[in-house]
N, C-alpha and C positions, 0 to 999 in steps of 0.2 A: 497488123499486130498490135501496134501502138494504140490504136482506136479502141480495139478490144479490151486492152488493159484497162484504159480510162473508164470505159462503161462498167467493168467489173469493180474498179475503185469507188465509182459513183454509187453503184448499188449497194456496196459494203457500207459507204458513209450513211446513206439513207437508212439502211436497215439498223445502224447503230443508234442513230438519232431516234428512230422510231421505238427502239428498245428502251431508251433513256426516257422518252415520253411516258411509255407504258409504266415502267417503274415509278417515275414521279406520280403519275396518276393513281396508280395501286397505293403507294404509301400515304399519299395525301387523303384518299379515299378512306383508307385504314384509320387514320388518325381522326377524320371526321366522324367515322362510325363510332370509335372509341368515345369520342367526347359527346356524341348524341347518346350512347348507352350510359354514360356516367350521369348525365341530366335526367334521363328517364328513371333510373335507379337510385336517384340522389346520392351519387357518388361524387367524391372529389378525386382531383388528379394531384398527385404527389410524387416527389423525385425518389427514386430508390436506386440501389447499386446493382449493376448488371455483372459485377464480378467483385471478388474480394478486393477491398481498399486496405492497404496497410498504413500504419502510422506514418505520417508525414507525406503520403502520396497524394499528389494532387487530383482534383475532381475534374474531369473532362467529360466531352460529350459521348465518348466511348464507353465510359464506365457508369454513366447514369442514364435514367430514362424515367419517363412518366408512366404511371400505372393508376388504374382505378383503385380507390380506397373508401370504404365507408364513410360518408360525410360527418357522422356523429361520433367517430372515433378516431379523427385524425390526430396524430401525436403532436404534442406541443413543441413548436420549432420547426415542423416541417416545410419544406420547400415546395411551392406550387409550379414551379417551372424549371426545367434544366438550366435555363439562363441564370436565373436566380441562384441555383446551388453552386453553379461554377463561376459566378462573378468574382472578378479580383484574383483569380487563381487560388480559390480556397484549397487547403489541404486537410486531411483527416487528422483529428487529434487523438482518435481512438480507432481501433480496427473496425471495419464495416463490412459485414458478410453480404453474400449475394442475396438480393431481394429485400434487404433491410432498409427502412426509411432513412433518408439522409436527413439528420436534425442539426439545428444551428448549434447544439451543445456539443457536437462531435466532430465539428469542423472549425477551421480557423476563420478569423475576420476576413475582411476584404483585402487585408495586407498579404495574406497568403503565408504568414509564419506559423510554423507547429512548435509553439514554445510551452515549456513547462507550465509557465504562469498561467497560459490560457487554459490549462487543464485543471487548475485549481479551483475548488469553490470559493466563494467570496470571503468566507470567515475562516479558512484554513491557511496553512503556511507549509512550505516545503523545506526541510532542514536535512542536511547531509551529516552522517557519522561516520567515523572511521570504522572499519571492520578488515577482517582477513578470512583466509580460507576456513579457519576454525571457527571464527565468530560469526561468519557468514553461512554457517551450516553446510560447510563443504562446497560452497558455489551453488547450492540449490535454491537460494533466495533470490528471485527474480521479479522484475517489475510485475505488479498485480497481486503478489502475495501478501498475506497479513502475518504479522510476527508481534511477538512481545520482546520489549527490550529490557535487558537485564544490565545491572551495573555491579561490578566487583571493585571495591575500595577497602582502604584501611579503616578498622573500627575506630570512631572518635571517642573522646573521653579519657579521664584519668585512669591509669591502671592497664590500659589496652598495650600490647606489645606489638613490635613491627610485624610479628607474623600472625597477628590477629587480623583476619580478613573477613568481609561481610559481603553478600549478594542479595540486592533487593531488585525488584521489578519497578522500573521507572516508568514504563508505559506499556498498555495492554492494548491489543487488537489494532495495531497500527498497520496502516496501508504502505505498501513499498512502491513508490513512484518511479525510481530508477535504481539500476545497479551500475555504478561508475557512470559511463555516458550512454547506456542503453535505458530507453525508455518505452520500448515496444513489448507489450504484454505477451505477444506471440512468440517472443524470444525465450523459449523455456530450456534451453540447453543450460547445463550447469557451467559455471565459469567463476574463476577467482577474481573477486573484485577488492578494490581498496575502499570504496566508500559506498554507502547504501543513503539514498535520498527517501525520506519518510514524510508522509503527510499527517500533520497534527495541528491542533489549535495553537494559539499564542502562547498559553500558559505551558503547554506540552513542549513548545519550542525552546522556551526559556530553561525548562527542567533539562532538556538535552544539552543546552548549551554549557550549562553548569556542571552536569554529570561529565561532559567531555573533558573538564579540567581536573576532575578529582579521582577518576578511575578509568576502568576499560570496559568496553561494551561487548555483549554477547547477544545474538539474536536467537529467539526460539522461534521456529517456524510453527504455525498453527493451522488447523483447518479453517477454511473461510467460512464454513457454515456454523462454527462455533463462535457465538457473540458474547459468550459469558465473560464477565470481568469482575474484578475484585476478589477478596479472600486470599491474597497473596501473603506469603510470610517471609520474614528475614531469614536467610540462612548463614549459619557461622560455621567455623572450621570444626568445632566440637560437634556439630550435627552429622559430620562424615563418619563418626564413631571412632573408638579408641582413644587412649590417653586420658588425662585429667578432663574433667567436665566443668565448663565455665557456664555461668547463667547470667544472662543480660536483662536488665530491665530497661524498657524502651520509653518510659515515661510514669508519671504520678499513677499510683495504683498499682504499677508493677506487674509481674507475671510469676507464676508458681510452676515449677518444673522439677519433677523427681531426678534427682542426680545419680541414683543408685550407688554403688559402691565405689571407693576411692576418694582422692583428695579433690577439692573444690576452689574455685576462685570466683568472687562475685564483681562484676564490673557495671556500674551504672552509666548507659549511654546518655542519660538525661544530664550527667555531668557535664557534658560537652557544651550544654547551653546554660548552665548555672555556674556560679562561682564556687560553691561549697559542695561540689559533687566529688568528694574523694572516694577512692575504691575501699571497699571492706573485703576482708578476707577471713576465713574461719581460723579461729584462734589455735586450733590443733587438728591432727589428722583424726578424722572419725574412724571408729573401727568397725561400722556397719553402714547400712543405707542411711542416707541423709535426705532433707528436704530444705530448700532455700525458699524464704519468703521475702520479696523486695516490697517495701512499702515507701514510696517515694524515692528518698536519697538514702535510707536505712535498710540495711538487709540482716536478717537473722537466720542462722542455720541450726536445724533440730535433728537431733538423731531419731531415727525411726526403729522402734523395737520390733524384732522379728516376731 
């Protein structure tokens, strides 16, 4: 009985070794056939993902493989071997989908760190600003979105009251890199955040740093396909309708607005930057529609006949 068991065990071991040999031979010959096919068709071999790779996930032999790719259209930064793609414990800096080429711009260096700095273009900066559930569009501002940054602050200049507020657009079409500590664009579920990290140039970073000290931020979520910028206006309290009408001049040359009926007051914002910019008010309450014309630091009010 014991001899029979030994014979069966020996046959099983031999069969297993033979199966391993056949598998190795098959895969080796398949790899050689792919390489010969690539050479014949002028194809290159590059590394692609075999499964979805999330932000910060390491690249390994199980989620990468080599495929044939037209030699004339190999993407810049593509890896020519799995060993090169996974060397040093590289991790994904951006989500990579199945079948997508693994590029140097989408993975970390050989140190294997998925840092936000590694994800920034050379001439750009990352700046964090405070937000809340209202300023952050109810938590719907997530990494990968594009926003406009609006600033609400006290109107500067002589004659402005504490209740006089203004809202201006500080930056337009800004990419959101992270919301709080989340930097994965696949995290799309709304969440209340305290900070939003934005990508901008150095001048934009300076504007955000200064704006943070003088007022409060509000983010306006915009369609990523809308790349139009410019043409924004400053909104003041009187633009909301009702009450007396104030007309603000923002610089030399001024602006003209039809005040309609009711009393008016003229405040020159340019006086915040000059020494002689005193506020000018209408001498009396007009009885009908009026129009104010601001020229530099001087304002004149005219009654409009019906």
